[in-house]
C-alpha positions in Angstrom: -0.4 7.0 -18.2 -3.7 7.0 -20.1 -6.9 8.1 -18.3 -8.2 4.5 -18.5 -4.9 3.2 -17.0 -5.1 5.7 -14.2 -8.7 4.8 -13.4 -8.0 1.1 -13.4 -5.0 1.7 -11.2 -7.1 3.7 -8.7 -9.7 0.9 -8.5 -7.0 -1.7 -7.9 -5.2 0.5 -5.3 -8.4 1.4 -3.5 -9.6 -2.2 -3.4 -6.1 -3.4 -2.3 -5.8 -0.9 0.5 -9.3 -1.6 1.7 -8.6 -5.3 1.7 -5.5 -4.7 3.8 -7.6 -2.6 6.2 -10.1 -5.4 6.3 -7.3 -7.9 7.2 -6.3 -5.6 10.0 -9.9 -5.5 11.3 -10.0 -9.3 11.3 -6.9 -9.4 13.4 -8.5 -6.9 15.8 -11.7 -9.0 16.0 -9.7 -12.1 16.8 -8.0 -10.1 19.6 -11.5 -9.3 21.0 -11.6 -5.7 19.8 -15.0 -4.5 18.6 -14.9 -3.3 15.0 -17.3 -1.6 12.7 -20.4 -3.5 11.7 -20.7 -3.0 7.9 -24.4 -3.6 8.1 -24.7 -0.3 9.8 -22.9 1.4 7.0 -25.3 -0.3 4.6 -28.3 0.8 6.7 -27.0 4.4 6.7 -26.4 4.3 2.9 -29.8 2.8 2.3 -31.5 5.6 4.3 -29.2 8.2 2.6 -30.6 7.0 -0.7 -34.0 7.7 0.6 -33.0 11.2 1.6 -32.1 10.8 5.3 -28.6 11.7 6.2 -28.5 11.8 10.0 -29.9 9.5 12.6 -30.1 9.6 16.4 -29.0 6.0 16.4 -28.3 4.1 13.2 -28.6 0.8 15.2 -32.3 1.8 16.0 -33.1 2.9 12.5 -35.3 0.6 10.4 -33.2 -2.1 8.7 -32.6 -1.8 5.0 -32.9 -4.9 2.7 -29.4 -6.2 1.9 -27.8 -3.7 4.3 -24.7 -5.9 5.0 -23.9 -6.4 1.3 -24.6 -2.7 0.7 -22.3 -1.8 3.6 -19.5 -3.8 2.2 -20.0 -2.3 -1.3 -20.0 1.2 0.2 -16.9 0.4 2.2 -15.0 -0.6 -0.9 -16.4 2.4 -3.0 -15.1 4.7 -0.3 -11.7 3.0 -0.4 -11.6 3.5 -4.2 -12.7 7.1 -3.8 -9.9 7.8 -1.3 -7.4 6.2 -3.6 -8.7 8.5 -6.4 -8.3 11.5 -4.1 -4.8 10.5 -3.2 -3.9 10.1 -6.9 -5.5 13.5 -7.6 -3.4 15.2 -4.8 -0.2 13.3 -5.4 -0.4 13.0 -9.2 -0.4 10.1 -11.5 3.4 9.8 -11.0 2.7 8.6 -7.5 0.8 5.7 -9.0 3.8 4.7 -11.1 6.3 5.2 -8.3 4.5 5.2 -5.0 6.2 6.5 -1.9 5.2 5.7 1.7 4.9 9.2 3.3 2.1 10.6 1.1 0.1 7.4 1.5 0.5 7.4 5.3 -0.3 11.1 5.6 -3.3 10.7 3.4 -4.5 7.7 5.5 -4.1 9.8 8.7 -6.0 12.7 7.1 -8.8 10.4 5.9 -9.8 9.7 9.5 -11.7 13.0 9.3 -14.4 11.2 7.2 -15.6 8.9 10.0 -14.9 11.3 12.9 -16.6 14.3 11.3 -19.1 12.8 8.9 -20.0 9.1 9.3 -20.1 8.9 13.1 -22.1 12.1 13.6 -24.5 11.0 10.8 -25.0 7.6 12.5 -25.7 9.2 15.9 -22.3 8.5 17.5 -21.4 12.2 17.6 -18.4 14.2 16.4 -15.2 12.4 17.3 -17.4 9.5 18.7 -18.5 11.8 21.5 -21.8 9.9 22.1 -20.1 6.6 22.6 -19.1 5.2 26.0 -15.4 5.6 25.2 -14.8 8.4 22.7 -11.0 8.7 23.0 -10.2 5.0 22.5 -12.8 4.9 19.6 -11.1 7.9 18.0 -7.6 6.4 18.4 -8.8 3.1 16.9 -10.2 5.0 13.9 -6.9 6.8 13.6 -4.9 3.5 13.6 -7.4 1.9 11.2 -7.0 4.8 8.7 -3.2 4.7 9.2 -3.3 1.0 8.2 -5.4 2.0 5.2 -2.7 4.6 4.3 -0.1 1.9 4.5 -2.4 -0.3 2.4 -2.5 2.4 -0.3 1.3 2.3 -0.5 1.5 -1.5 -0.5 -1.3 -1.9 -3.1 0.3 0.8 -5.3 3.7 -0.7 -4.9 2.4 -4.2 -5.9 0.6 -2.8 -8.8 3.7 -0.8 -10.0 5.8 -4.0 -9.8 3.2 -6.0 -11.8 2.7 -3.3 -14.5 6.3 -2.1 -15.0 
């Protein structure tokens, strides 16, 4: 595969996997489960661009203009970044002939990002320790990222069928 083809595949796989995760989040919301507010990701990213990484409470931080749109953009950019990392770890051959296990394992491993970086930076603590229900929040993050891993496989499989 050419470098351009690999990069385009990574973008498609990352967007596809993130879209699948978003569909999962819609199902959870319809079942009454609280899910992530993407405006808070945008608020965090907006403050990060101004040099502030950590907050006592991102919800109490000053709003950022366009934070909801920024949050969605960051969400998809992270999905693309994760797809790129999986491709780097598994090799471009995985893009051409994706298998489920590496994608699921990567999805499970990717939960480290919210639990160890995003949540602490937003004032929620490591492993959601500053939330009212840390264990259920951690388990929900794990399931969400496992769904993302399945999405990586499904998106890569669909792309492989389309392009080959």
